[in-house]
C-alpha positions as CSV (number, residue, x, y, z in Angstrom):
1,M,0.2,0.0,0.1
2,G,1.0,3.5,-0.5
3,A,1.9,6.2,2.0
4,A,-1.3,7.2,2.8
5,L,-1.9,4.0,4.4
6,R,1.6,3.9,6.5
7,A,0.4,7.5,7.4
8,Q,-2.5,5.8,8.8
9,V,-1.0,3.0,10.6
10,S,0.6,4.4,14.2
11,E,4.2,3.1,15.2
12,D,2.4,0.9,17.6
13,G,-0.3,-0.4,15.2
14,L,-0.5,-3.0,12.4
15,S,2.2,-2.4,9.7
16,S,0.9,-2.4,6.4
17,R,2.2,-6.0,5.8
18,N,0.6,-7.3,8.2
19,F,-3.0,-4.7,7.8
20,E,-2.7,-6.8,3.9
21,A,-2.3,-10.2,5.1
22,L,-5.1,-10.0,7.6
23,S,-7.5,-8.6,5.6
24,R,-6.9,-10.8,2.9
25,Y,-7.3,-14.0,4.5
26,I,-10.4,-13.0,5.8
27,Y,-11.6,-12.1,2.8
28,D,-10.4,-15.2,1.3
29,Y,-12.2,-17.3,4.5
30,S,-15.0,-15.3,5.0
31,G,-15.9,-12.7,2.2
32,I,-16.7,-10.1,4.5
33,K,-14.7,-6.6,3.1
34,M,-11.8,-5.6,5.2
35,P,-10.9,-1.9,3.6
36,I,-8.8,0.6,5.0
37,T,-11.5,2.1,6.8
38,K,-11.7,-0.5,8.6
39,L,-8.4,-0.4,10.7
40,T,-9.2,1.3,13.6
41,M,-11.8,-1.1,14.1
42,L,-9.7,-4.2,13.6
43,E,-7.0,-3.0,15.8
44,G,-9.8,-2.6,18.2
45,R,-10.9,-5.6,18.1
46,L,-7.7,-7.5,17.5
47,R,-6.5,-6.7,20.8
48,R,-8.9,-8.5,22.8
49,R,-7.1,-11.2,21.6
50,L,-4.1,-9.7,21.5
51,R,-4.9,-9.8,25.8
52,A,-6.2,-13.9,25.5
53,T,-3.0,-15.0,23.7
54,G,-0.5,-12.8,26.0
55,I,1.1,-11.9,22.2
56,P,2.6,-8.6,23.3
57,S,1.8,-6.7,19.7
58,F,-0.2,-7.4,16.8
59,N,3.0,-7.7,14.7
60,A,4.1,-10.5,16.8
61,Y,0.3,-11.9,17.3
62,C,0.4,-12.1,12.6
63,D,3.7,-13.2,13.0
64,Y,2.1,-16.5,14.7
65,L,-0.6,-17.1,12.7
66,F,1.1,-16.5,9.1
67,K,4.7,-17.5,9.8
68,H,4.4,-20.0,12.7
69,G,1.8,-22.0,11.7
70,G,-0.9,-20.2,14.4
71,I,-3.5,-19.8,12.2
72,E,-5.3,-23.0,12.3
73,K,-5.7,-23.2,15.8
74,E,-6.6,-19.2,15.8
75,A,-8.8,-18.6,13.0
76,I,-12.0,-19.4,14.5
77,F,-10.8,-16.7,17.0
78,L,-10.0,-14.3,14.7
79,I,-13.1,-14.5,12.6
80,D,-14.6,-14.1,16.1
81,A,-13.2,-10.9,16.9
82,V,-13.6,-9.3,13.4
83,T,-17.9,-10.4,12.5
84,T,-20.6,-7.9,13.3
85,N,-23.4,-9.0,14.8
86,K,-26.1,-6.8,15.2
87,T,-29.3,-8.5,16.0
88,D,-33.2,-7.3,17.4
89,F,-36.2,-9.6,17.4
90,F,-38.4,-9.0,15.0
91,R,-36.3,-6.5,13.1
92,E,-37.8,-5.5,9.8
93,P,-41.2,-6.3,10.6
94,K,-42.4,-6.7,7.2
95,H,-40.9,-10.1,6.9
96,F,-42.8,-11.5,9.4
97,E,-45.6,-10.2,8.2
98,F,-45.3,-11.6,4.9
99,M,-44.6,-14.8,6.8
100,E,-47.1,-14.9,8.6
101,Q,-50.2,-13.8,6.1
102,V,-49.1,-15.0,2.7
103,G,-45.7,-16.8,2.8
104,L,-46.7,-19.6,5.5
105,P,-50.5,-19.8,4.0
106,E,-49.4,-20.9,0.9
107,L,-47.1,-23.7,1.9
108,A,-49.4,-25.0,3.7
109,A,-52.0,-24.8,0.9
110,A,-49.6,-26.4,-1.2
111,G,-49.8,-29.3,0.8
112,H,-46.6,-28.9,2.6
113,R,-46.7,-30.1,6.4
114,R,-43.3,-30.8,7.8
115,L,-41.9,-26.8,7.3
116,R,-38.4,-26.1,7.2
117,L,-36.8,-23.1,7.7
118,W,-33.0,-21.3,8.0
119,S,-31.2,-18.3,9.3
120,A,-28.6,-18.0,7.5
121,A,-26.2,-15.8,9.7
122,C,-28.6,-16.1,13.1
123,S,-25.7,-13.6,15.3
124,I,-27.0,-14.2,18.6
125,G,-31.0,-15.9,17.7
126,A,-33.0,-12.7,17.7
127,E,-33.9,-14.1,14.3
128,P,-34.4,-17.5,14.3
129,Y,-36.4,-17.3,17.7
130,T,-38.7,-14.5,16.1
131,M,-39.0,-17.1,13.0
132,A,-40.3,-20.5,16.0
133,M,-42.1,-17.7,17.6
134,V,-44.2,-16.2,14.3
135,M,-44.1,-20.4,13.4
136,Q,-45.7,-21.8,16.9
137,D,-48.6,-19.2,16.4
138,F,-49.1,-20.9,12.9
139,V,-49.0,-24.6,14.0
140,E,-51.1,-24.5,16.7
141,S,-53.8,-22.5,14.7
142,R,-53.5,-25.3,12.0
143,S,-53.3,-29.1,12.6
144,G,-51.1,-31.1,11.3
145,I,-48.0,-29.3,10.4
146,D,-44.9,-29.3,12.5
147,Y,-41.7,-27.1,11.1
148,R,-37.7,-26.9,12.5
149,I,-35.8,-24.9,12.1
150,L,-31.9,-24.5,11.1
151,A,-30.1,-21.2,12.7
152,T,-26.2,-21.1,11.4
153,D,-23.7,-18.5,11.8
154,L,-19.9,-17.9,11.5
155,S,-19.5,-16.7,15.0
156,T,-18.7,-19.4,17.5
157,D,-19.2,-16.9,20.2
158,V,-23.3,-15.8,18.9
159,L,-24.4,-19.4,18.3
160,G,-23.0,-20.2,22.1
161,A,-25.2,-17.3,23.2
162,A,-27.7,-18.2,21.0
163,R,-28.0,-21.7,22.0
164,R,-28.7,-20.1,25.2
165,G,-31.2,-18.1,24.2
166,V,-31.2,-15.8,27.5
167,Y,-31.4,-11.9,26.3
168,P,-31.6,-8.6,28.9
169,R,-35.3,-7.6,29.0
170,D,-35.6,-4.9,27.0
171,M,-34.1,-6.2,24.5
172,V,-37.2,-8.4,23.9
173,Q,-39.9,-4.8,24.1
174,P,-40.2,-5.2,19.8
175,V,-42.0,-8.4,20.9
176,P,-46.0,-8.6,20.8
177,A,-47.1,-8.8,24.0
178,E,-49.1,-11.8,23.8
179,M,-46.2,-13.4,22.0
180,Q,-44.4,-12.8,25.2
181,R,-46.5,-14.3,27.7
182,R,-46.7,-17.4,25.8
183,Y,-42.9,-17.5,24.9
184,V,-40.8,-15.2,26.7
185,M,-39.8,-16.2,30.8
186,V,-38.6,-13.2,32.6
187,S,-36.2,-14.4,35.2
188,R,-37.2,-14.9,39.3
189,D,-34.4,-12.9,40.0
190,A,-35.8,-9.6,38.8
191,G,-32.6,-7.5,39.3
192,R,-31.1,-9.5,36.9
193,G,-33.2,-8.1,34.1
194,E,-32.9,-10.6,31.6
195,V,-35.4,-13.1,29.8
196,R,-35.1,-16.8,28.5
197,I,-36.7,-18.0,25.5
198,H,-39.2,-20.6,26.2
199,P,-38.2,-24.4,25.6
200,R,-41.0,-25.3,23.4
201,L,-38.9,-22.8,21.0
202,R,-35.7,-23.7,21.7
203,S,-36.2,-27.4,20.8
204,A,-37.1,-26.5,17.6
205,I,-34.3,-25.1,16.2
206,G,-30.9,-26.6,15.7
207,F,-27.3,-24.3,15.8
208,A,-24.7,-25.2,13.7
209,R,-21.6,-23.3,12.5
210,M,-21.7,-22.6,8.9
211,N,-19.4,-20.2,6.3
212,L,-21.3,-19.2,3.6
213,M,-18.1,-19.4,1.6
214,D,-18.3,-23.0,1.3
215,S,-18.9,-24.5,-1.8
216,A,-22.1,-26.1,-0.7
217,Y,-24.3,-25.4,2.0
218,R,-25.0,-29.0,3.5
219,V,-28.4,-28.6,5.0
220,G,-30.3,-31.8,4.4
221,D,-33.6,-31.5,2.4
222,P,-34.9,-28.4,0.9
223,M,-35.8,-25.7,2.8
224,H,-39.8,-23.8,2.3
225,M,-37.9,-20.4,3.5
226,I,-34.3,-18.9,4.3
227,F,-33.8,-15.9,6.0
228,C,-29.8,-14.5,4.9
229,R,-30.7,-10.7,6.0
230,N,-28.2,-8.2,6.6
231,V,-24.5,-9.6,5.7
232,L,-24.6,-9.7,2.3
233,I,-23.9,-5.8,2.5
234,Y,-20.3,-7.3,4.0
235,F,-19.8,-9.1,0.4
236,D,-18.5,-7.6,-2.9
237,K,-21.1,-8.9,-5.8
238,P,-19.5,-11.3,-7.5
239,T,-19.4,-12.9,-3.9
240,Q,-23.3,-11.8,-2.8
241,A,-23.8,-14.0,-6.1
242,R,-22.0,-17.2,-5.3
243,V,-23.8,-16.9,-2.1
244,L,-27.3,-16.4,-3.2
245,S,-26.9,-18.8,-6.1
246,R,-26.2,-21.7,-3.1
247,L,-28.9,-20.5,-1.0
248,C,-31.4,-21.2,-3.9
249,D,-30.1,-24.6,-4.3
250,C,-31.2,-25.0,-1.0
251,L,-34.8,-23.5,-1.3
252,A,-37.8,-26.0,-2.4
253,P,-39.5,-24.7,-5.4
254,G,-42.3,-22.5,-4.2
255,G,-40.1,-21.6,-1.3
256,F,-38.9,-18.0,0.0
257,L,-35.9,-16.3,-0.1
258,Y,-35.6,-13.0,2.4
259,V,-32.9,-10.5,2.1
260,G,-32.1,-7.6,4.3
261,H,-34.0,-4.3,3.2
262,S,-31.0,-2.8,2.2
263,E,-29.7,-5.5,0.2
264,T,-30.5,-6.3,-3.2
265,V,-30.7,-9.2,-6.3
266,T,-30.4,-6.5,-8.8
267,G,-28.1,-7.8,-11.7
268,I,-27.8,-11.5,-10.9
269,S,-29.4,-14.1,-12.5
270,L,-31.6,-16.8,-10.2
271,P,-34.6,-19.0,-10.3
272,V,-36.5,-16.7,-8.5
273,R,-39.1,-14.0,-8.5
274,Q,-40.2,-10.9,-6.3
275,V,-43.6,-11.5,-4.7
276,A,-43.0,-8.4,-1.8
277,N,-40.0,-5.9,-0.5
278,T,-37.0,-8.2,-0.4
279,V,-38.8,-11.5,-0.4
280,F,-38.3,-13.8,-3.2
281,K,-40.3,-17.0,-4.3
282,K,-38.3,-20.0,-6.6
283,I,-39.7,-20.3,-9.5
C-alpha cells in the first residue's frame, strides 16, 4: 500500500504488510471486505485477542498466524473478533408480516406439512427465535403441520449465546405482548433483568456453525423459507452472487428467500421472482 496507508498506521499499530495479510485472509475465509477504513476497528477488536493469547503486539500476533502456523488454531477466534453481530427481535417486521399472512398460508395450501426454515447468519438468535414465534402461532392454529428451524452463523461466540436463549429484558420489547406472555420467560431474580426463550421454541431450533463461503451448504432436505438478511452487504457483488445462488439451491420450489431491506439481488441471475419488498419466491 502507499504512503496514505502508512500514515494511518501508528508506530505500535498494524504494519501495512500485516494489515494487508489480515484483510486478505479475512476476505478469503469469510467473504467480509476489510478496507483501510476498518483499520482502527480491526486493531480495536484484535486487542482482545492479544490479551487472551498473551501475545505482546499486533505484529507478533501476525507472525504467530502467518509465519509459525498459528492460523489453523486461531482462525475461529480471529473471525469471531471481526464479525459484526447486530440483531433485534422482529427486525424488519414487514418480513414477518409477509411470512405470517402470505408465505406460510401458501406453503400450507400447497400441501407442505413439515416445514423447514433456515436462519443463515443468525447472530445471537433473535432472528430464529422470532421465526419460531411466528411458526408456533401458525402451527397451533392448524392441525397436522410441524416445523424445524436451522440457525447457522460463522461465529462460535454468537452461536453459544443463541443456544442459551437468554437476553436482556429490554431486548424483547419489540415482541408483541401476547407472544411475550407465551414464549418469553422472565427471570425470578428481577435484579438480573433477563429473560429466556421458552423451551418449546428452543427445542425447535438446531444451531450449527456454517461458513457462507463454503462451496456447498449441507443443510439436508430443501428449505421452505430462508432468511439471509443484512449479511450480503459485507460481500462484494461476485461473492453475493455465489452466496445467493447456493441459497437458492437449498430452497424448495415455491419456497421463499428473504434478504435485508438494504440489500438487492439486482443484476444477479437467480431462479426466483420478487413477491414483496426483499422477499423472493423460487420458481
